[in-house]
N, C-alpha and C positions, 0 to 999 in steps of 0.2 A: 428410335433406331438410328443407325448411322449409314449414310450413303456415300459411296465413292464414285467419282465421275472422271472419265477420260476426256480431256478437252484439247482443242486445237485453236490456235489464234495467230493472227498476223500482227507482228510486233509494231509495225508502223502506226497502227491505230491506237496504241496505248502508250502510256508513259511507264512501262514496266508492269510486272504482275502486281506488286504490293500496293494496297490502297494508300492514296495520298490526298491531301487537301487540294481542291481546285484543279486537279489534273486527272484525266481519264486513266483508269487502270483496269487490268483484267479482273482482279479481285472485286473491286467495287461494282463493276458492270454485272458480273455473274451473281454476286451476292444480292444485288437489287432485284434481279429477275427471280431468283430462287425464293427470296423473301415474299415476293408477291404471290408466288404459287403456294408457299407454305402458310401464308397469312400470319407470319410471325418473323421477327428478325433472324436472319441466318448468318452464321460466321463460318467462313471457309478457311481451311488449312490446306497448304499445298506442299508438293514434293520439293519444290525449290522456287526461289524468287528470281525470275528472269529480269534482266535489265531492260530499260527503254529501247525499243527497236528490235529486240530479240524475239524470234518466233518460237512456236512450239507445235508439235504434232502429237506429243505423248505426255503432256503435263497431266498429273493426277492430283485431284483435290477431293476433300471430303467435308461433310457437315453432318450435324445431328439435328433431328427433327422428331416431333410427335405427330406431325401431319400425316395422314394416311392418303397416299396417292399411288396409282399404278406407276411402276418404273417408267413405262413408256410415256405416261402423262408428264412426269418430271422432265424427261428429255425433250419432248415436243414443246412443252411450255417454255423451258429455258431457251430453246432455239428460236422460238417465236418472239421472245422478249429481249433478245440480244442482237447487236449488229452483225452484219455478214462477216465481219472480221473475226468472229468468235463462234465456235461450234462445240456442242456437247456430243461427242462421238459414241459414248456408252455410259451406262449408269448401272451400278450393282449395289446390293445391300451387303455390308461388311459387319464383322463383329465389333464390339465396343473397344477392343484392344488395338484395332487398326489405327495407325496414324500415317498420313501420306509422306511425311518427312522422316519420322523416327523409325518407321517400319521398313523403309527402303534400304536395300543393300547395294544398289548400283544405280548410276545415272549414265545415260548415254547421250552424247551430242554429236551433231554433224556440223561442220563448217564448210561452206561452199564458196569457192572462188570462181568467178566467171571471167574467162579470158576474152577480153575485148578492149580495143583502144578507147572506146567511149561507153558511157552508161546507157543502156536501153531503158526507156520508160516502161517497157513491157516486161523487162527481166530485171527488176530492181530488188529481188529477194536474195541476192548474193553479192559478195564484195567483188568489185570490178578490179581486174589486174591486167597489165600488159607490160612487156611481152609475155609469151607463154611460159609457164612454170615447169621446172624439172621435177615432176611428181615422183619418179623413182628415187631421186636424191632426197626429197622430203621424207619419203617413207623410210628409207634407210636411217636417216638422221633421227627420226622420231622414236626409234626402238630403244634408245638409251633412257627414255622416260618411264619405261615399264617398271612395275614393282612399287614397293613402299619407298617414297622419296620425300625429301624436304623440297617443296616447291616454292620457296621464298622468292626465287627469281621470277616466277610467273604469278605472283600474288599481287592483286590490285591494291592501291592505296585505299585505306578505309576498311579493309577486311577485318571483321570482328571475330574470326575464328581464333581459338586459343592455341591451336597448333598449325604449323605450316606443312605437316606431313599428310599425304594422301596416298592411296594405293591405286595406281593406274593399271587396269587389267588388260586393256587392249588399246592399240592405236594403229591406224593404217591410213595411208594416203593413196588414193587411186583416181583415175580419170574416167569421166563419162562425157565424151565428146569435148565440148568447150568448158565443161565444169571440172574442177579439181576438188575432190571431196576429202576432208579430214574427218575420220570416224574415230571417236575416242570414248572410252567407257572407264569409269572409276567408281570406287565406293562413295566418293563425294568430291566436290570441287571447291576450291577457294574462289574468292571474288575475282572475276575477270580472268580466271586461270585458263580457260579454253581459248579465249580471244588473244591472250598474251602468247600462248603456245602457237596459235595460228599465225600471229604476227611474226614470230621468230622463224617459223617454217617457211613463211612467204619469202623472207630474206635469203634463205638457203635455196628455195626454188628459183629465185631471180639470179642466183649466182653471186649475190653480194657477200655471202658468208660461206665458208666450207662446211661440210657435213659434221665434222667433229666439233664445230663451234657450239652446237647445242649442248653437248655434254660439258664443255668448259664453263658455260654460263650457268648451267644447272648447279654445278659443284661450287660456283662462286657465291651463290645465295645473294645475288645483288640484282634487284629489279631493274636498275638503270642500264644494265648491260644488254637486256633483251630487246630494247627498241620499242617502237610504237605498238599500241594495242590495236588489233584488227577491228574494223567497224562492226557494230552490233548486228546490222541487217544480214550478215552472212551466217549467223549462228541459229541453230535449231535444237531445242530440247526434244529428243525423239523417243526416248524410252526410259522408264523407271522400273527397276526390278524389285519384286516383293516375294519372299519365300512363302509358299503355301497358298498363293492366290494366282488364279489363271485368268487374268484380264485380257480382253481382246487386243490383238496386235495393232499398234498405232499405224496410221497411214504414212507414206513417204512424203517428204516435202514436195510441193508442186513441181518445182523445176526438175527434180529427179524423175518424177512420174512422167513429165512431158518428154524428157530426153531418153527415157528407158534405161537409166543408169543402174537401177536395181529392181529386181522383181519384188523383193520384200526385205525387211530389215535383217532377218536372220541372226 
């Protein structure tokens, strides 16, 4: 049978999702735990490979097994064998055609900016910025990114995708007290695409660039024009969409839950 899992993790504890030699990763950590429960080697496939430092509340992974265990037993066992920085929030049996990456039709990310002159050791799950950002200007500027676009300007070096085109279905920027939240959903993303968009919007929010600058650099198809990539620790993979499957809704990032910025993802 094949099992799908919804997992949550704190990116600071891992060197990204993908398994690597001599460095801790989400894939390696969870595979090791599930292999112990299954009593055979387990290979995980994921909806997407998050970079080192990037968090997730809605990552979806799947694996095949012949081991017969109650679903609750898989979940409890995995959570007991993994560190506190990783949690299995749900587990479901899925059919053989399901693939967490290729069956997905959408991915949704949140990027959090925390307005403060200094970094707080207790609020280190967002990118720190000061002075305050003009979030309405950021929201207005971001709307030029909607639709099927060539995102070469926001494509990270080393991206292995054959095409720079992606379809951005929604993007919004809103405030929750001292947090400025970029909420973006697309059919798929290029390497570092969300962080590069966040870095460009930050420049608009600081007043360093005008609102129409984002459209200008998008059309130029030149990565050098967009400026620095936003830090990884402000980014969260929060939701993956699968037609025909009703998986449980992922939790909100902890900072948003604490500040009451959203009741649910919606």
